[in-house]
Every structure is written in structure tokens, then in C-alpha cells.
MARMILO-231463 format. One record per residue (C-alpha): residue number from 1; x, y, z; residue in three letters. Coordinates in pm, 1 decimal, m for minus. Layout:
   seq          X          Y          Z   type
   NUM          X          Y          Z    ALA
...
***
This chain:
   seq          X          Y          Z   type
     1    m1272.4     9004.0   m12138.2    MET
     2    m1578.7     9217.5   m12063.9    ASP
     3    m1859.6     8977.1   m11972.5    HIS
     4    m2119.7     9243.3   m11897.5    SER
     5    m2287.9     9226.3   m12238.2    ARG
     6    m2319.8     8849.6   m12277.4    ILE
     7    m2593.0     8632.4   m12128.4    GLY
     8    m2585.9     8435.5   m11801.9    LEU
     9    m2535.8     8093.6   m11970.1    PRO
    10    m2240.7     8232.3   m12163.3    ALA
    11    m2085.5     8382.8   m11849.9    ARG
    12    m2131.4     8053.2   m11666.8    PHE
    13    m1957.1     7861.3   m11946.3    LEU
    14    m1672.6     8111.8   m11952.6    LEU
    15    m1626.7     8077.2   m11575.7    ALA
    16    m1619.0     7698.5   m11608.0    CYS
    17    m1368.2     7721.0   m11889.8    LEU
    18    m1139.9     7942.4   m11682.2    LYS
    19    m1152.1     7698.0   m11386.9    ARG
    20    m1088.4     7392.6   m11604.1    LEU
    21     m792.7     7561.2   m11770.9    GLY
    22     m547.4     7315.9   m11922.3    GLY
    23     m761.7     7009.7   m11848.3    ARG
    24     m961.3     7066.9   m12167.6    LEU
    25     m839.4     6968.4   m12511.7    SER
    26     m814.5     7224.6   m12790.2    VAL
    27    m1126.6     7075.0   m12952.4    ALA
    28    m1321.6     7098.3   m12626.3    GLU
    29    m1218.7     7459.0   m12570.8    ARG
    30    m1318.8     7543.3   m12930.1    GLU
    31    m1658.4     7376.9   m12881.9    ALA
    32    m1721.5     7585.4   m12568.3    ILE
    33    m1605.2     7900.5   m12746.3    ARG
    34    m1862.0     7840.5   m13017.7    LEU
    35    m2130.6     7788.7   m12753.0    GLU
    36    m2062.5     8127.4   m12594.6    VAL
    37    m2060.1     8312.5   m12928.9    SER
    38    m2354.6     8544.4   m12971.3    GLU
    39    m2491.1     8714.0   m13281.0    ALA
    40    m2539.8     9089.3   m13246.6    TYR
    41    m2754.7     9305.7   m13471.7    SER
    42    m2565.9     9551.1   m13689.5    LEU
    43    m2700.4     9904.1   m13639.8    ASP
    44    m2839.9     9945.6   m13990.9    HIS
    45    m3172.9    10126.7   m14011.8    ASP
    46    m3328.1     9933.5   m14298.4    SER
    47    m3184.3     9581.3   m14309.6    HIS
    48    m3154.4     9304.9   m14052.5    ALA
    49    m2786.9     9207.7   m14045.9    ILE
    50    m2631.8     8986.0   m13777.6    LYS
    51    m2266.6     8966.3   m13674.5    LEU
    52    m2107.4     8697.6   m13462.7    TRP
    53    m1939.3     8858.9   m13162.3    ALA
    54    m1663.9     8670.1   m12982.0    ASP
    55    m1471.9     8976.2   m12862.3    SER
    56    m1530.9     9311.8   m12700.5    LYS
    57    m1433.7     9500.7   m13015.0    VAL
    58    m1689.5     9302.6   m13217.5    GLU
    59    m1964.5     9372.5   m12963.8    ARG
    60    m1884.9     9738.2   m12901.9    GLU
    61    m1731.7     9859.5   m13231.2    VAL
    62    m1811.3     9630.8   m13526.0    ARG
    63    m2179.7     9594.7   m13435.7    SER
    64    m2201.1     9976.6   m13445.5    ARG
    65    m2026.4    10021.0   m13779.0    SER
    66    m2310.9    10223.6   m13931.4    CYS
    67    m2292.6    10487.6   m13657.6    ALA
    68    m1913.7    10481.0   m13678.0    LYS
    69    m1909.7    10554.4   m14053.5    GLU
    70    m2254.1    10683.0   m14157.9    PRO
    71    m2122.9    10834.9   m14480.2    MET
    72    m1975.7    10502.2   m14585.8    THR
    73    m2318.6    10346.8   m14543.0    VAL
    74    m2488.7    10630.5   m14734.9    LYS
    75    m2231.6    10594.6   m15013.3    TRP
    76    m2306.5    10223.2   m15043.7    LEU
    77    m2681.1    10282.1   m15032.2    GLU
    78    m2672.8    10548.7   m15302.4    SER
    79    m2401.2    10401.3   m15527.0    SER
    80    m2410.6    10019.7   m15516.6    PHE
    81    m2667.8     9890.3   m15763.8    ARG
    82    m2788.1     9543.3   m15861.6    PRO
    83    m2534.4     9398.4   m16104.7    GLY
    84    m2247.4     9609.4   m15965.1    ASP
    85    m1918.6     9472.9   m15832.1    VAL
    86    m1762.0     9612.8   m15512.9    LEU
    87    m1407.1     9548.3   m15393.6    TYR
    88    m1410.4     9586.7   m15012.9    ASP
    89    m1039.4     9589.9   m14928.1    ILE
    90     m987.0     9559.0   m14555.4    GLY
    91    m1328.5     9404.9   m14495.9    ALA
    92    m1257.5     9304.9   m14133.6    ASN
    93    m1552.3     9089.1   m14019.1    ILE
    94    m1773.5     9204.7   m14306.0    GLY
    95    m2008.6     9475.8   m14176.9    ALA
    96    m1990.0     9699.3   m14485.8    TYR
    97    m1971.3     9406.4   m14728.6    SER
    98    m2298.8     9281.8   m14582.2    LEU
    99    m2456.0     9627.8   m14601.9    VAL
   100    m2367.9     9635.7   m14972.8    ALA
   101    m2512.9     9288.3   m15021.2    ALA
   102    m2840.0     9378.9   m14853.6    LYS
   103    m2891.5     9719.1   m15018.9    VAL
   104    m2852.3     9551.8   m15359.0    SER
   105    m3095.5     9274.7   m15257.8    SER
   106    m2801.5     9035.6   m15303.3    CYS
   107    m2801.8     9115.6   m15676.4    LYS
   108    m2455.6     9271.7   m15672.7    GLY
   109    m2117.1     9107.8   m15618.7    LYS
   110    m1883.3     9190.7   m15329.1    VAL
   111    m1523.0     9071.9   m15306.8    TYR
   112    m1435.7     9103.2   m14936.2    ALA
   113    m1055.6     9108.8   m14897.2    PHE
   114     m938.9     9033.7   m14540.8    GLU
   115     m590.3     8892.8   m14473.5    PRO
   116     m599.8     8840.2   m14094.6    SER
   117     m697.8     8486.1   m13998.1    PHE
   118     m915.0     8576.1   m13697.6    GLN
   119    m1117.8     8834.3   m13891.5    ASN
   120    m1144.3     8611.9   m14198.8    PHE
   121    m1294.8     8334.1   m13985.1    TYR
   122    m1559.5     8571.9   m13853.6    GLN
   123    m1613.7     8720.7   m14199.9    LEU
   124    m1697.1     8376.9   m14338.0    CYS
   125    m1927.4     8299.6   m14044.9    ARG
   126    m2108.3     8631.3   m14092.9    ASN
   127    m2154.7     8578.0   m14466.1    VAL
   128    m2310.8     8237.2   m14394.6    ILE
   129    m2519.4     8368.0   m14102.1    LEU
   130    m2674.6     8633.8   m14326.3    ASN
   131    m2720.6     8393.6   m14621.4    LYS
   132    m2504.9     8606.9   m14851.0    CYS
   133    m2279.7     8334.2   m14994.0    GLN
   134    m2401.0     8398.1   m15349.0    GLU
   135    m2312.2     8767.6   m15347.4    CYS
   136    m2021.4     8804.9   m15100.2    VAL
   137    m1692.5     8626.8   m15174.1    THR
   138    m1451.5     8628.6   m14875.9    PRO
   139    m1084.9     8635.7   m14978.4    LEU
   140     m803.1     8558.3   m14732.6    LEU
   141     m563.2     8775.2   m14927.3    LEU
   142     m337.4     9074.5   m14862.3    PRO
   143     m349.7     9331.1   m15142.6    VAL
   144      m24.2     9505.1   m15231.6    CYS
   145      165.5     9701.7   m15497.1    ALA
   146      347.4     9400.8   m15644.3    ARG
   147      237.2     9037.7   m15617.1    SER
   148      460.7     8809.5   m15414.9    GLY
   149      542.6     8656.8   m15076.8    LEU
   150      590.3     8879.6   m14774.1    SER
   151      517.0     8895.7   m14402.9    TRP
   152      181.4     8989.6   m14259.4    PHE
   153      226.8     9164.0   m13922.3    TYR
   154      m47.2     9138.0   m13659.0    TYR
   155      m98.1     9436.6   m13432.8    GLN
   156     m321.5     9213.4   m13216.6    ASN
   157     m490.5     8872.6   m13233.0    LEU
   158     m841.5     8979.6   m13132.1    GLU
   159    m1137.3     8898.4   m13354.0    ALA
   160    m1253.4     9225.9   m13509.5    GLY
   161     m913.8     9382.9   m13444.6    GLY
   162     m734.0     9607.4   m13691.1    ALA
   163     m414.1     9807.3   m13754.0    LEU
   164     m227.3     9511.0   m13905.1    HIS
   165       19.9     9554.0   m14191.9    ALA
   166      158.3     9360.8   m14490.1    PHE
   167      518.0     9389.1   m14601.5    GLY
   168      623.3     9620.6   m14318.1    ARG
   169      542.3     9663.4   m13947.0    SER
   170      429.6    10025.9   m13989.1    ILE
   171       89.6    10146.4   m13870.3    ASP
   172     m147.4    10408.7   m14014.7    TYR
   173       37.7    10689.6   m13832.8    THR
   174      363.8    10595.1   m14003.3    GLY
   175      507.4    10454.9   m13678.0    SER
   176      677.1    10118.1   m13643.7    GLU
   177      502.5     9872.6   m13410.3    PHE
   178      604.8     9551.5   m13236.4    GLN
   179      382.4     9283.1   m13389.9    PRO
   180      192.8     9038.5   m13170.4    ALA
   181      263.1     8776.8   m13439.0    ALA
   182      361.3     8750.3   m13803.5    LYS
   183      283.8     8506.5   m14084.1    LEU
   184      428.4     8482.8   m14433.9    GLU
   185      155.3     8516.5   m14696.7    MET
   186      105.7     8557.9   m15069.6    ILE
   187       m7.7     8908.0   m15162.0    GLY
   188     m163.3     9011.2   m15492.8    LEU
   189     m188.5     9344.5   m15665.5    SER
   190     m540.0     9437.2   m15772.5    LEU
   191     m431.7     9443.7   m16136.7    ASP
   192     m310.4     9083.9   m16102.5    ASP
   193     m623.1     8978.6   m15912.5    PHE
   194     m861.6     9113.2   m16174.9    VAL
   195     m683.0     8903.7   m16439.7    ASN
   196     m755.9     8578.9   m16255.0    LEU
   197    m1001.4     8348.8   m16429.5    SER
   198    m1354.3     8432.9   m16315.6    GLY
   199    m1265.8     8760.1   m16139.4    ALA
   200    m1497.7     9052.6   m16216.0    LEU
   201    m1386.0     9413.7   m16256.9    LYS
   202    m1509.4     9658.1   m15990.7    PRO
   203    m1758.9     9938.8   m16032.9    ASN
   204    m1689.2    10059.1   m15677.3    LEU
   205    m1378.7    10024.9   m15463.2    LEU
   206    m1359.5    10071.8   m15084.9    LYS
   207    m1006.9    10086.8   m14942.0    LEU
   208     m938.6    10090.9   m14567.2    ASP
   209     m611.8     9915.8   m14478.8    VAL
   210     m463.4    10126.7   m14199.3    ASP
   211     m180.5    10295.8   m14386.1    GLY
   212     m112.8    10078.2   m14692.4    LEU
   213     m361.2    10255.5   m14919.8    GLU
   214      m99.5    10425.5   m15137.4    CYS
   215       91.4    10102.0   m15199.3    GLU
   216     m226.3     9920.2   m15299.1    ILE
   217     m326.8    10196.1   m15540.5    LEU
   218       12.0    10170.7   m15712.6    LYS
   219      m73.4     9811.0   m15797.4    GLY
   220     m418.7     9904.1   m15927.8    ALA
   221     m345.1    10154.7   m16205.8    ARG
   222     m520.7     9942.9   m16467.8    GLY
   223     m834.9     9916.0   m16254.7    ILE
   224     m831.4    10284.9   m16165.8    LEU
   225     m822.6    10398.0   m16527.9    ARG
   226    m1101.2    10156.3   m16625.6    SER
   227    m1413.8    10346.3   m16729.2    SER
   228    m1627.5    10089.8   m16547.3    GLY
   229    m1497.4    10208.6   m16209.7    LEU
   230    m1743.5    10480.8   m16105.9    ARG
   231    m1653.2    10552.3   m15745.8    GLY
   232    m1384.5    10496.1   m15482.8    VAL
   233    m1371.7    10541.9   m15105.7    LEU
   234    m1024.5    10567.8   m14946.8    ILE
   235     m923.6    10621.7   m14584.9    GLU
   236     m647.8    10885.7   m14575.0    ILE
   237     m442.7    11014.6   m14281.6    ASN
   238     m379.6    11383.4   m14354.1    GLU
   239     m100.8    11394.9   m14094.0    ASP
   240      104.0    11196.2   m14346.1    LEU
   241       86.9    11487.5   m14589.1    SER
   242      330.8    11352.2   m14849.6    ALA
   243      138.5    11024.8   m14877.0    GLU
   244     m199.7    11203.0   m14876.0    ALA
   245      m91.1    11425.8   m15164.0    ASN
   246       56.9    11128.9   m15349.6    GLU
   247     m275.6    10944.0   m15323.8    ILE
   248     m468.8    11247.1   m15450.3    LEU
   249     m226.0    11301.4   m15739.1    ALA
   250     m244.7    10933.9   m15837.5    LEU
   251     m623.9    10926.6   m15824.9    MET
   252     m671.2    11255.2   m16009.1    CYS
   253     m423.8    11138.8   m16271.9    GLY
   254     m657.0    10847.2   m16343.1    GLU
   255     m962.2    11074.6   m16368.9    GLY
   256    m1098.6    11002.5   m16018.5    LEU
   257    m1156.2    11327.2   m15829.6    VAL
   258    m1247.3    11366.6   m15459.9    PRO
   259    m1574.5    11550.8   m15406.6    TYR
   260    m1609.6    11508.6   m15027.1    GLU
   261    m1436.8    11371.8   m14720.5    LYS
   262    m1578.2    11247.5   m14389.8    HIS
   263    m1379.3    11294.8   m14070.7    GLN
   264    m1332.2    10974.3   m13874.5    LEU
   265    m1088.3    11089.2   m13607.4    HIS
   266     m872.3    11401.8   m13591.9    ARG
   267     m671.1    11392.4   m13915.8    SER
   268     m817.9    11061.8   m14038.9    LEU
   269    m1073.5    11094.0   m14319.7    TYR
   270    m1268.0    10884.1   m14565.3    ASN
   271    m1233.1    11046.4   m14908.8    TYR
   272    m1505.1    10993.8   m15170.9    PHE
   273    m1401.5    10997.8   m15536.9    PHE
   274    m1596.5    10976.6   m15859.1    ASP
   275    m1491.7    10977.1   m16222.5    ARG
   276    m1459.6    11312.6   m16393.8    ARG
   277    m1516.9    11311.5   m16765.7    ARG
   278    m1296.8    11514.2   m16996.5    GLY
   279     m933.7    11551.2   m17091.4    ASP
   280     m820.3    11796.5   m16821.1    ASP
   281     m631.4    11669.7   m16518.9    THR
   282     m762.7    11816.6   m16193.9    VAL
   283     m498.2    11882.6   m15928.0    VAL
   284     m649.7    11866.6   m15579.0    VAL
   285     m498.5    11917.7   m15234.3    THR
   286     m650.8    11791.1   m14905.3    PRO
   287     m744.8    12148.4   m14808.6    GLU
   288     m963.0    12183.6   m15119.0    GLN
   289    m1181.7    11879.7   m15049.7    VAL
   290    m1499.5    11978.4   m14859.1    PRO
   291    m1581.1    11801.3   m14533.6    VAL
   292    m1912.7    11613.5   m14532.3    ALA
   293    m2162.1    11661.9   m14250.2    SER
   294    m2258.3    11350.6   m14053.2    ARG
   295    m2617.5    11480.4   m14048.9    ARG
   296    m2671.1    11451.2   m14422.8    LYS
   297    m2925.6    11202.8   m14546.1    GLY
   298    m2735.4    11160.6   m14870.7    LYS
   299    m2398.2    11253.0   m15007.7    LEU
   300    m2418.5    11564.4   m15223.2    SER
   301    m2153.5    11581.4   m15494.2    LYS
   302    m2050.6    11943.5   m15461.4    ARG
   303    m1885.0    12142.1   m15732.8    ASP
   304    m1513.9    12155.1   m15655.0    LEU
   305    m1515.2    12523.8   m15746.7    GLY
   306    m1288.1    12762.5   m15936.4    PRO
   307     m999.2    12738.6   m15688.4    GLU
   308     m921.7    12387.2   m15816.8    ILE
   309     m645.7    12431.3   m16074.0    HIS
   310     m694.3    12238.0   m16399.7    GLN
   311     m385.8    12168.1   m16605.6    THR
   312     m392.9    11936.1   m16908.3    PRO
   313     m140.7    11655.1   m16867.1    GLY
   314       m5.5    11785.3   m16533.4    ALA
   315      m16.2    11444.6   m16367.1    ILE
   316      105.2    11126.3   m16532.0    ALA
***
């Protein structure tokens, strides 16, 4: 653990805990762990948002989520309105869910889906810390193509960690990994979730699940074709070209067309979609989607241009 960014009292307690070792009960160790937790400020320009940080990745990555994905933040700021419903699938410890809550003055509704137990714990703590219980609903739930029981595979057990998988131990690069742990869980498709009593349909959908995006979209066809869904953000790995093209074909077939993408790392992009009106199906390839500049103050929805081929009924 990197102790350089926590205070002296916290470092002292951690040193004591290490020396005591097995002489402490589980409850005593948990009490000390809570004592050394610190709340870090999320790097949002306009709203004061705090995140509990028990791990290095929370301190050094999650607390800087706005710098990490500035276009995601701009998309939320420009698109999420009071009264809207956002599905944040792969919410991790809740940074972007809390941004959405704050930019809507807590007058929107966010369903924050996070299936890993260590992140869900922190997600709940962060929702409470920021007094967003009325507008952010944490859900310990894997989302999948078909509802049912399956294994959830943990890439790591660190709070704020990522790269886990449901139903298969395959990461976002398409490579098999040796899980640090696995738990059997109930997964739900989005179309089944939205039919639960009390569940609200989304106006915006944010999907970042480290490689399972296509499977989740297959279980959300009803939601995707709903006219109330205005915009979608999906993380896509263009190195997996067959899957990337399948996602674009599926989305375009439901009338949701990508207008920009933001590069996260090498071939990893966030794609921004909005609903295109009309009867024509727009067929889009990754090469035709313009790359957004990180320097933009706002997302500009560019015209996709004449090189996009429109064919009525080309995609089911």
C-alpha cells in the first residue's frame, strides 16, 4: 500500500495494525480500517463531491475521474436534465453517478449498477457521504444478455478496481484471465430490469463494463428502441473489430447513431450516440466516427457526412 498520500494519524494506525497482525479480531481490524479511511475531493470544476478512498486506485485514479474522462463529464453536464433517468452500468465507486446527481441538482434519477462487492460497498458509502440517497440508487447487480445465475469473476479485490467479468473470465482485450476470486450471482438483462415494479425507463445510458458491452446490449433491445432513450455512451475496444462493428450495427439498427468518440487509451474509445429520427437505417463503421478533442468545452454533434451509407431496412 502507498502510504505517502494519507495523513500521519492514518499511517500510525496502519503501522500498529501491521504489528498487531493476527492478534486483532475481524471486527477490530474493520474498525481500524474505517478510522484510516479518508474522503478525497473528486476533481469536478463546479460541484463539491467527496469519495471515500481506502486504496491507491481510489486515491490516484477514481478521485481524478473528471480528468480521466472529460468528455463523459461534459456529456452528463449537457445531456442529463432534472427529471431524467440515467442507467450507469459499471458504476464502480460512483464518481460519474454522483456527477450526474449534482449537475441535475439531485432532481434526476440515477441507477448505479455495480456487481463487485468491494466497489458496491464504497459506492453506497459515497452516495451517503454526498447526501444523494434520494437520486442515486446503488444496485449490486450484474447486467447481462439473458437473466439467470452465473459466475462473477474478480480480476482483483481492490476497492476501486476494475476489469472484472460476468459469465466468463474474459477481459476487455478478449483475453482469458485467472480470477482472483469468483462468486455466483444473479444477473438481469436490462429489458427484464425495466419491467420490475417501480423501475423507471432510462433517458440516458452509460455502459462501461470492460468487454461485456455487446452482451448487455443484446439484452436491452426493448430499451434501445424506446423513443424516451435520447443518448447512450458505450466504451468500445476497436481492436476487437468484429465486436465493435456488431455493437455499431445493433445500435444503428435501433436508431441510435454515433456522432463522436473520445479516445481513452490506444484503441479504447467512449462512443457517444444519439437518436436519429427517420425511417432510414444508417450503417456506420468505427473509421467513420469522428474523434472528439479533449479541449472542447462542449460536445458538438457533427454531421456524419455524405460518406455514411444510408440503406432502408439494411440492419434488423
